[in-house]
N, C-alpha and C positions, 0 to 999 in steps of 0.2 A: 283488442275486445272494442266491439262497437257499442256506441252510446245508445242505450234504451230510449232515452228522452229525444235524441235526435231521430231514431227510428220512428217513434210515434209521431213527431212532428212531419217527417218526410211521408208518413203513411196517409196524411190528408190528401196527397196527390196519388192517385192510383198507379201502382207500379214504382214510384219513387223510393218508398220504403223497402220494397223488396230489393231494388237494385244497391240501395245502400247496404243492406244485409248481405249482399253478395249473391243473390238470386237474380242474375241479369235477364235470363230467358223468360222466367216467371213474371219479372217486372215488366219487360218489354211487351209481352203478351197483354198484360192488364193495360198497359199505357196505350197500346194499339186499339184494344176493344173500346176503352173509354172515349178517346178521342175519334177513333173511327166511327163510332156510332153517332156522334155529333156531327162530324163532317158529312157523312152520308145523308143525315136527316136534313142538313142545310142544303146540300147539293141537289138532292132529289125532291125537296119539298115535302118530305113525309115526316111530319112531326111525331107520329107514333114511334119512330126509331129511337127518339130520345128517352123512351122509357127504359131503354137498356143502360142508360148512364147510371142512375142511382142504384141499380142492381150490381153493376160493375164496381161501383164506388164502395158500396157496403161489403161486398165480397172481398175486395182488395184490402179495405181497411181491417176487417176482422182477421183476414189470413195473415196480414203483416203483424197484428197482435199476437196471433198464435206462434209465428216465427220468433217474435221477440221473447216469448215465454220459455223457448228451447234454450237447453244449455249449449255452449259453443260446439261440442262435439255433436250433439243432436242436430243443430243448425247446419253444420257442415255436411251431415249425412241426408239432410232434407233433399227431397227430389226438386230438381230444376228444370222442368221439362217446358219446351216451347209449344204453346197452344195446347196446354194441359196434356200433353203426351199424345195428341190426336194424330200427329205426324211422325210419331215415334216408329222406328223400323222402316220408314218410307224414305227410299232414296229419292232427293229431290230430282236428280238427273234422269231418274227413270220414269218420271211423271210426263206424259205425253207432250204438254206444252212446253216443257223445259228441255226437250231433246234437241231442239234447234236452237243455236246460240242466239241469246238475247231475244228470244220470241216473245216472252212475257213482258219483258221491258218494252218492246216495240208495240205491243198491243196496249199497253198502259199508256204510253205517249200518244198513240192514235185516238185512244178514247178521250183522254185529257185535252187534246186538240180539238176533237170535235165539240165538246162541252165548251171549251173557251170560244170557238167560233160561233156557236149557237148563242151564247151569252153576249157575245159582241155585236152580231149582225141581226138576229131575229127580233130584237126588241125595236130597233129602228124601222125595220121592213114592216112589222105589225103596226106601228105607230103611223107610218105613212099611209098604209092601207086603211087604217082606221079613220085617219084624216079624210082621206078620198071618200070612204063610204058615208061618213058623217056629212060630207058636203052635199051628197045625194039624198040626205035624210034618212039613211039606213042604220039600224042598231049594229053596234060593233061589240056588244057584249060576248057574242059566241066567238069572235075573233080571239079576244083577249083570253077567253076560257081555253081556247085550243093552245094558244101560246104558253099558257101556264101549266097545262097538262101534258104537253108533248114529252118532256123529260121523264115524268113518271109512266106514261104510255110506253116509251121506248124500254125503260127498265123492266116494266112489266112483261113485254114480250120477250125480251132477252131471258128474264128468269123462267119464263114458260117454256122457251126453247131449250135452255139448258135442263130443265126438268124432264122434257121429252127425250133429250140426248141421253141423259142418265138411265131413264126407263128402257130405252131402246138398247144401250149398251149393257144393261144387267141382264138381258136374256141371251142364254147361250145359242150361237148359231148352230143349226143342224148340220151334220157333216153328211153329205150324200153317201149312201152305201153303194159301193161300186161292185160289191159281190153279188153274184146271182143267187136266187134262192135254190135250196137243195131240192131236187126233183127225184132222187133215187139214182142208183147206179144202173146203167144199161148193162143187161146180160147178154153177151155175145152169142149164146146158145139159143136165146129166147126170141122167137120172131114176133113181130106185131099181130099179125093175122092168124096166130095158132101155129100149129106144127107143119 
């Protein structure tokens, strides 16, 4: 029997209370959503994404309280879907990006590497350009603005491209009709110019 007191204490961290109660997939989903929204907000510099954190926290806390109130039998029968069942019935191997071995992991590493390279080198390049422009008495405010907004611009372009891809993929492609239209049967006794 799980301790209700410990479940409440763990419930203050999104997902931890669920995991303590044995609902690992549900807990992992909430943990990823909570910390993922903070990580994305910091990485992309989009503070508006942090609004998801209190929403996820309150949902996780009260969902945990609901699970605590269940009897052990009801708790055992409570659903434990990953990502709220949105991926239920979807075989990960059949998703196009995962059909080639380690493609998703490879893309993740490439994107992470590009972000790290940008964070490492772009700052020093912009700083050098800024010093050079200031030496000639030019304003560098625009240069720093570009530097800070490039990650958001790239993400926005990727999101737009992804949206276009989904819209184009949603339309069914027309299959060309290879059959000739019916023009009637030719009567072998009937001539075109009359009798």
